[in-house]
C-alpha positions in Angstrom: 0.0 0.0 0.0 1.5 3.3 -1.1 1.3 6.1 1.4 2.2 9.8 0.9 5.2 10.9 3.1 6.6 14.1 4.4 5.1 17.3 2.8 2.8 15.2 0.7 1.3 13.6 3.8 0.9 17.0 5.3 -1.0 18.2 2.2 -3.3 15.3 2.1 -4.0 15.2 5.8 -4.5 18.9 6.4 -5.8 19.9 3.0 -3.3 22.8 2.9 -0.1 23.4 1.0 3.2 23.7 2.9 4.3 27.4 3.0 0.8 28.7 2.7 -1.4 29.8 5.6 -4.8 31.0 4.9 -5.0 33.1 1.8 -1.6 34.6 2.2 1.5 33.4 0.4 4.6 32.6 2.5 7.7 34.1 1.1 9.5 30.7 1.4 7.3 29.2 -1.3 9.0 29.6 -4.7 7.0 31.4 -7.4 8.7 29.2 -10.0 6.5 26.3 -8.8 3.0 27.7 -8.9 0.6 25.2 -7.3 3.4 22.6 -6.8 3.3 19.7 -9.0 4.4 17.4 -6.1 1.3 18.5 -4.3 -1.0 17.6 -7.1 0.6 14.1 -7.4 0.0 13.5 -3.7 -3.6 14.6 -3.8 -4.4 12.6 -7.0 -2.6 9.5 -5.6 -4.7 9.8 -2.3 -7.9 10.0 -4.4 -7.0 6.9 -6.4 -6.0 5.0 -3.3 -9.1 5.8 -1.3 -11.4 5.0 -4.2 -9.6 1.7 -5.0 -9.9 0.7 -1.3 -13.6 1.5 -1.0 -14.5 0.0 -4.5 -12.8 -3.3 -3.5 -14.7 -3.4 -0.1 -18.1 -2.5 -1.5 -17.7 -4.8 -4.5 -17.1 -7.8 -2.1 -19.8 -9.9 -0.4 -18.8 -8.4 2.9 -19.5 -4.8 1.5 -22.8 -5.6 -0.1 -21.5 -6.7 -3.5 -22.9 -3.8 -5.5 -26.4 -3.9 -4.0 -28.3 -0.8 -3.0 -26.1 1.9 -1.4 -23.0 -0.2 -1.9 -23.7 -0.2 -5.7 -24.2 3.5 -5.7 -20.9 4.0 -3.8 -19.0 1.8 -6.2 -20.5 3.7 -9.2 -19.8 7.1 -7.7 -16.2 6.1 -6.7 -15.6 4.7 -10.2 -16.8 7.9 -11.8 -14.6 10.0 -9.4 -11.6 7.9 -10.4 -12.4 8.5 -14.1 -12.8 12.3 -13.7 -9.6 12.4 -11.6 -7.6 10.5 -14.3 -8.8 13.1 -16.8 -8.2 16.1 -14.6 -4.6 15.1 -13.5 -2.8 16.2 -16.7 -5.0 19.3 -17.1 -4.3 20.5 -13.6 -0.6 19.9 -14.0 -0.7 22.0 -17.2 -2.5 24.8 -15.6 -0.2 24.7 -12.5 2.8 25.1 -14.8 1.6 28.2 -16.6 -0.9 30.0 -14.3 1.9 32.3 -13.0 1.9 34.0 -16.5 -1.5 35.5 -15.6 -0.6 36.8 -12.1 -1.3 40.5 -11.5 2.4 40.9 -10.6 5.1 38.7 -9.0 4.1 39.8 -5.5 0.4 39.1 -6.1 0.1 35.5 -7.3 -3.6 35.6 -8.0 -5.8 35.1 -11.0 -8.9 33.2 -12.1 -6.9 30.1 -13.2 -5.3 29.8 -9.8 -8.7 30.2 -8.2 -10.1 27.4 -10.3 -7.2 25.1 -9.6 -7.7 25.8 -5.8 -11.4 24.9 -6.1 -10.5 21.6 -8.0 -7.9 20.7 -5.3 -10.3 21.5 -2.5 -12.9 19.2 -4.1 -10.4 16.5 -4.4 -9.3 16.9 -0.8 -12.9 16.7 0.3 -13.3 13.4 -1.7 -10.2 12.1 0.1 -11.6 13.1 3.5 -15.0 11.5 2.8 -13.4 8.4 1.4 -11.2 8.0 4.4 -14.3 8.5 6.7 -16.1 5.8 4.8 -13.1 3.5 5.1 -12.9 4.0 8.8 -16.6 3.7 9.6 -18.0 1.3 6.9 -18.1 -1.7 9.3 -19.8 0.3 12.1 -23.4 -0.5 13.0 -24.0 3.3 12.8 -22.6 3.7 9.3 -25.1 5.5 7.1 -24.5 3.9 3.6 -27.3 5.9 1.9 -26.1 9.2 3.2 -22.5 8.6 2.3 -23.5 7.4 -1.1 -25.5 10.7 -1.7 -22.5 12.7 -0.5 -20.1 10.9 -2.9 -22.6 11.3 -5.7 -22.7 15.0 -5.1 -18.8 15.3 -5.1 -18.8 13.3 -8.3 -21.2 15.8 -9.9 -19.2 18.7 -8.7 -15.9 17.1 -9.9 -17.6 16.6 -13.4 -18.6 20.3 -13.5 -15.1 21.4 -12.5 -13.8 19.2 -15.2 -16.1 21.1 -17.7 -14.9 24.5 -16.4 -11.3 23.4 -16.8 -12.0 22.4 -20.4 -13.5 25.9 -21.0 -10.5 27.5 -19.3 -8.3 25.5 -21.7 -10.2 26.9 -24.6 -9.7 30.4 -23.3 -6.0 29.8 -23.1 -5.9 28.5 -26.6 -8.0 31.3 -28.1 -6.2 34.2 -26.3 -2.7 35.6 -26.8 -0.1 34.6 -24.1 -0.5 36.7 -21.0 -3.9 38.0 -21.9 -6.9 37.2 -19.8 
């Protein structure tokens, strides 16, 4: 089982990037690595891991083998994985060039960065929910229907964020470099 270590674990556990507190940028974070590709890999790896673990459990006879809420969970988790696989290269691409659209070097902010932050936030919420499910799925108090509904909502949100990133890619392709 592959686990994130060091800064990657901190990112996945806390949902925050090292060197960043709140909305302010820490001067120790290099502007040459906007969004931090390492951070993205850790988050996507955590999404894949938590989805695989729960899909395996809920596809087994012990987990309900695809019946009712277990089937809904498996379907939602499979869709989340699919969206994440499609988003990973796009997020990496935006992370590499969103600094071009910053207001100035001291103000690393623009709509592309905001969109990436929302995508990362959604992915981290999915990791958190997936870990909650993993921890509590054998409990007598586990609410399968409720958790299935939440994962379906996250899946829908991720699908819409994927569509927004596609439109943002179109904007980048249609505009001259550095123009919003």
